[in-house]
C-alpha positions in Angstrom: 95.6 100.9 85.9 95.4 102.8 89.2 98.3 104.2 91.2 98.9 103.3 94.8 101.2 105.6 96.8 102.5 104.1 100.0 105.3 104.8 102.5 107.5 102.8 104.7 108.2 103.7 108.4 109.9 102.1 111.3 112.9 102.5 113.7 116.5 102.7 112.6 117.9 99.6 111.0 114.5 97.9 110.8 115.2 97.3 107.1 113.0 99.7 105.3 115.4 100.5 102.5 116.3 96.9 102.1 112.7 95.9 101.8 112.0 98.5 99.0 115.2 97.4 97.3 114.0 93.8 97.5 110.6 94.8 96.0 112.3 96.5 93.1 114.9 93.8 92.6 112.6 90.8 92.7 110.0 92.5 90.4 112.7 93.3 87.8 112.0 97.0 88.2 115.7 98.1 88.2 117.2 99.8 85.1 120.3 98.2 83.5 122.6 101.0 84.6 121.3 100.8 88.2 121.9 97.1 88.2 125.5 97.5 87.0 126.1 100.1 89.7 124.6 97.9 92.3 126.8 94.9 91.3 129.9 97.1 91.2 129.2 98.6 94.7 131.6 97.5 97.5 128.7 97.6 100.0 127.8 94.0 100.7 125.8 92.2 103.4 127.5 89.9 105.9 126.8 86.9 103.7 128.4 88.5 100.7 125.2 89.3 98.9 124.4 92.8 97.4 123.1 95.4 99.8 119.8 96.3 98.2 119.4 99.4 100.5 121.7 101.2 98.1 118.8 101.5 95.6 117.1 104.0 97.9 120.0 105.5 99.9 120.9 108.2 97.4 122.7 110.8 99.7 126.4 110.3 100.4 125.7 110.7 104.2 123.1 107.9 103.9 125.5 105.5 102.3 128.3 106.4 104.7 126.1 105.9 107.8 123.8 103.2 106.5 120.7 105.2 107.5 117.9 106.9 105.6 117.9 110.7 106.1 115.7 112.2 103.4 112.6 110.8 101.8 113.4 108.7 98.7 110.7 108.2 96.1 110.8 105.1 93.9 108.4 104.0 91.2 107.5 100.6 89.8 104.6 98.7 88.4 103.3 95.2 87.9 100.6 93.9 85.6 97.9 94.9 88.2 99.0 98.3 89.6 101.4 101.2 89.5 103.2 102.1 92.7 104.9 105.2 94.1 107.0 104.4 97.2 108.2 106.9 99.8 111.1 105.5 101.8 111.0 107.6 105.0 113.7 107.9 107.7 113.5 105.9 110.9 115.7 108.1 113.2 113.7 110.2 115.6 115.5 113.4 114.5 114.1 112.9 111.0 110.5 112.3 112.0 109.6 115.6 110.2 110.8 114.0 106.9 108.6 111.0 107.6 105.5 113.2 108.0 106.3 114.8 104.6 106.5 111.5 102.9 103.4 110.2 104.5 101.2 113.2 104.0 99.9 112.1 100.5 100.1 108.3 100.9 97.1 106.0 100.9 98.8 103.1 102.6 101.5 102.7 105.2 104.0 99.9 105.8 105.5 99.8 109.3 108.5 97.6 109.8 109.2 96.0 113.1 112.5 94.2 113.9 111.6 90.7 115.0 114.4 90.8 117.6 113.2 94.0 119.2 109.5 94.1 118.9 107.4 97.3 119.3 109.7 100.2 120.2 109.3 104.0 120.7 109.6 104.8 117.0 107.0 102.2 116.2 104.6 103.9 118.5 105.5 107.4 117.1 105.1 106.4 113.5 101.8 104.5 114.2 100.5 107.6 116.0 101.3 109.7 112.9 99.6 107.1 110.7 96.5 107.6 112.8 96.9 111.3 112.9 97.3 111.6 109.1 94.3 109.4 108.5 96.2 106.8 106.3 93.4 104.3 105.4 95.4 101.1 105.1 98.3 99.7 107.2 100.6 96.7 106.7 102.8 95.7 109.6 105.8 93.8 108.3 107.7 91.9 111.0 111.1 91.9 109.5 114.3 89.9 110.0 112.4 86.7 110.7 115.5 84.8 109.5 117.3 86.1 112.6 114.8 84.5 114.9 114.7 81.2 113.1 111.4 82.1 111.5 109.7 81.6 114.9 105.9 81.6 114.8 105.9 82.4 118.6 107.9 85.6 118.1 105.6 86.7 115.3 102.5 86.0 117.4 103.9 87.9 120.4 104.7 91.0 118.3 101.3 90.8 116.6 99.5 90.8 120.0 101.6 93.7 121.2 100.9 95.8 118.1 97.2 95.0 118.2 97.0 96.5 121.7 98.7 99.7 120.3 96.4 99.8 117.3 93.3 99.6 119.5 94.5 102.7 121.4 95.0 104.6 118.1 91.8 103.4 116.4 93.8 101.7 113.6 91.2 99.3 112.3 92.7 98.0 109.0 95.9 96.3 110.1 97.5 93.5 108.2 100.5 91.5 109.6 103.1 89.9 107.4 106.2 88.1 108.6 109.1 88.8 106.2 112.8 88.8 105.7 113.8 91.6 103.4 117.4 90.4 103.3 116.5 86.9 102.2 113.3 87.8 100.2 110.9 85.8 102.3 107.3 86.9 101.8 108.3 90.0 99.9 107.4 89.1 96.3 107.0 85.4 96.7 105.6 83.2 99.5 108.2 81.8 101.8 108.8 78.1 102.4 110.5 78.9 105.7 107.2 79.8 107.4 104.6 77.1 106.6 102.6 78.3 109.7 101.8 81.6 107.9 98.8 81.2 105.6 98.6 84.9 104.5 99.8 86.5 101.3 103.2 88.0 100.3 103.7 91.7 100.6 103.5 92.3 96.9 100.2 90.3 96.6 98.8 92.4 99.3 99.9 95.7 97.6 98.5 94.6 94.3 95.1 93.7 95.7 94.4 96.0 98.7 91.4 98.3 98.1 92.1 101.9 99.1 89.5 104.6 99.4 88.8 106.3 96.1 88.0 109.9 95.2 85.6 112.0 97.2 82.2 112.7 95.7 81.6 115.7 93.5 80.1 117.7 96.4 83.7 118.0 97.7 84.9 119.6 94.5 87.7 122.0 95.4 90.1 124.0 93.3 92.4 126.6 94.9 93.0 129.4 92.3 96.7 129.6 91.5 96.6 132.1 88.6 94.0 134.3 87.1 94.6 134.3 83.3 93.7 137.6 81.6 95.8 138.1 78.5 93.9 141.3 77.3 95.2 140.9 73.7 93.2 141.6 70.6 92.7 137.9 69.9 91.7 137.2 73.6 90.1 140.4 74.6 87.4 138.9 76.8 89.4 135.8 78.0 89.2 135.3 81.7 90.2 131.9 83.1 91.0 130.6 86.6 93.9 128.1 86.6 94.6 125.5 89.4 94.8 121.9 90.3 91.7 120.0 91.4 92.2 119.0 95.0 89.2 116.7 95.4 85.9 115.8 93.8 84.9 116.5 90.2 83.9 119.7 88.4 81.5 119.4 85.4 80.5 121.9 82.8 77.2 123.6 84.0 78.0 122.9 87.7 77.1 125.6 90.2 80.2 126.8 92.0 80.9 129.2 94.9 84.0 131.3 95.3 85.3 131.0 98.9 85.7 132.8 101.2 83.7 135.7 99.4 80.6 133.5 98.8 80.1 134.8 95.2 78.3 132.2 93.0 78.4 131.3 89.3 78.2 128.4 86.9 81.1 126.7 85.0 80.9 127.7 81.4 83.7 125.6 80.1 86.8 123.7 81.2 90.2 123.8 79.5 93.0 121.2 79.7 95.8 122.3 77.4 94.1 122.5 73.9 91.0 120.4 74.8 87.7 121.3 76.4 86.5 118.2 78.4 83.0 118.0 79.9 84.5 117.4 83.4 87.7 117.7 85.4 88.8 115.1 87.9 90.9 115.1 91.1 94.5 115.8 90.4 94.0 117.4 87.0 95.5 120.9 86.3 92.8 122.9 84.5 91.5 126.3 83.7 87.9 127.0 84.6 85.7 129.6 82.9 82.6 131.0 84.6 79.5 132.5 83.1 79.6 135.5 85.4 82.3 138.2 85.8 83.2 137.7 89.5 86.1 139.0 91.6 88.5 136.1 92.1 92.1 136.3 93.2 95.0 133.9 93.8 94.3 132.0 97.1 90.5 131.9 96.6 88.9 128.5 96.3 86.3 127.4 93.8 84.0 124.9 95.4 80.9 123.0 94.6 77.8 125.0 95.7 76.3 121.7 97.0 78.8 121.7 99.9 80.6 124.8 100.9 83.9 124.8 102.9 84.4 125.9 106.4 85.2 129.6 106.8 86.8 131.1 109.9 89.9 132.8 111.4 90.0 130.7 114.6 90.9 127.0 114.2 92.0 124.2 116.4 94.6 122.1 114.5 96.8 119.1 115.2 100.5 120.1 114.9 103.7 118.3 114.1 106.6 120.6 115.0 109.5 120.4 112.5 112.0 123.1 113.5 115.1 123.0 115.6 113.9 126.2 117.3 111.0 125.9 119.7 107.6 127.4 119.0 107.6 131.2 119.8 104.3 132.6 121.0 105.4 136.1 120.4 106.2 135.5 116.7 103.7 136.0 113.9 104.0 133.0 111.6 102.9 132.6 108.0 100.3 129.9 107.4 100.1 128.5 103.9 96.9 126.6 102.9 97.2 125.5 99.3 97.8 128.8 97.4 96.6 131.0 100.2 99.2 132.6 102.5 98.2 134.6 105.6 99.7 135.8 108.9 99.0 133.6 111.9 99.5 133.5 115.6 99.5 130.5 118.0 96.7 131.6 120.3 96.9 128.6 122.7 98.3 125.1 123.1 95.6 122.7 124.0 97.9 119.8 124.7 101.0 117.9 123.7 101.1 114.1 123.3 103.5 111.9 125.2 104.3 109.3 122.5 105.3 106.6 125.0 102.1 106.7 127.1 99.7 108.3 124.5 98.6 110.8 127.2 97.7 114.4 126.4 99.7 116.8 128.6 99.7 120.5 129.1 102.6 122.4 127.4 104.0 125.9 127.1 105.8 125.3 123.8 106.7 122.7 121.1 110.2 121.4 120.3 111.5 119.4 117.3 109.2 116.4 116.6 106.6 117.3 119.3 103.0 116.5 118.4 99.9 118.0 119.9 97.0 120.4 119.3 97.0 124.2 119.1 94.5 127.0 118.5 95.3 129.3 115.6 94.2 132.8 114.8 94.7 133.9 111.2 94.7 137.4 109.7 92.4 136.4 106.8 89.5 133.9 106.7 90.4 130.5 105.3 88.3 128.3 103.1 89.0 124.7 104.2 87.5 121.4 105.1 88.0 119.4 108.3 91.0 117.1 107.8 88.9 114.0 108.7 86.4 114.8 105.9 88.8 116.0 103.2 92.5 115.8 103.9 93.5 117.5 100.7 91.8 120.7 101.8 92.2 120.3 105.5 96.0 120.6 105.9 98.5 123.4 105.9 102.0 124.4 106.9 103.4 127.0 109.2 106.4 129.1 108.0 108.8 131.2 110.0 108.6 134.6 108.5 112.2 135.5 109.5 113.8 132.5 107.8 111.2 131.3 105.4 111.6 127.8 106.8 108.6 125.4 107.2 108.3 124.9 111.0 105.2 122.8 111.4 102.6 120.7 109.6 98.9 121.3 110.5 95.7 119.3 110.3 92.5 121.3 110.8 90.2 119.6 113.4 87.6 122.1 114.8 86.5 125.7 115.1 87.3 127.6 118.3 
């Protein structure tokens, strides 16, 4: 059974938390103690029914204000598939949290309030979906019960969003009219919208095909730890531990250490007390090489069939996440997997005006600004372009004074 990780996005009060609560409630994915707490809660909807958003709003401030602030992760499964849901905030000041939740997802659900249509946050989140390369997108037009389940309203919003999707090159867009509050088209098809001939949201999630693992030529493993016990029993033991980012490593494969370029062959693979013939994406393993080569934490073991990029000068898309603006005079820390190096912002190519999608010149970045910058790093990085291999094409910027993450990066081209 495969696992689908998806996230929800949309403007404030579009019903993201309620939709996830409805998915969990109607698929009987709520534990008994959660159900008791839900029924005992004094937070009710206007019609007296239980407010299902409580299932994801875990912070006290979220419950008090009725908004999502942090990313909430929920898990459930059906007979066909397992799911990991990231419920991300809708408020503009928490866009950075949305980027965090979306960064590893394969599918996005964008909610639109049927009464309001496409708004600024819809555009912002859709742009980020495009920027992050999320392969599948479902647009749920919510609160259809508040517009008398009008087909006209649904069609108008669909047309408006299709125009936006064309600008952003979002090709795989599926539109579903729903009411998270009433349960229409969430788990079961609704009788209130006979004009809609598509599937329910759950059916779509169970059956949508998402892009699979990258081929073995994109095998990448950043070294997190060099294991060298130097005991009597393990005198000659030398292993390189890490998590497989992408692709597949097999015993006997030719590998190259990046960025040094040293080459060797995989002698054996260790996973706990077993020695499998291959290691797949997502597995934490220890690789042993036939040759004694100089490898340190931060180096990347890659398939010799396709080497990574290697440079100190990179153009990257940037999402600024800090209350303080970008400071050109500051030397930031760039963390790419297990590699940390000093970094300067050499230039700002442009900043994107979310409302118009136009690229504008800029001197700095403020909270939630999005654009493209040119980076100069102290050490060479071993990476792939984000479009080719997102797992090895992203990084974060860290303020060296506060140790706070200030930006998310997606590598796009050499400069």
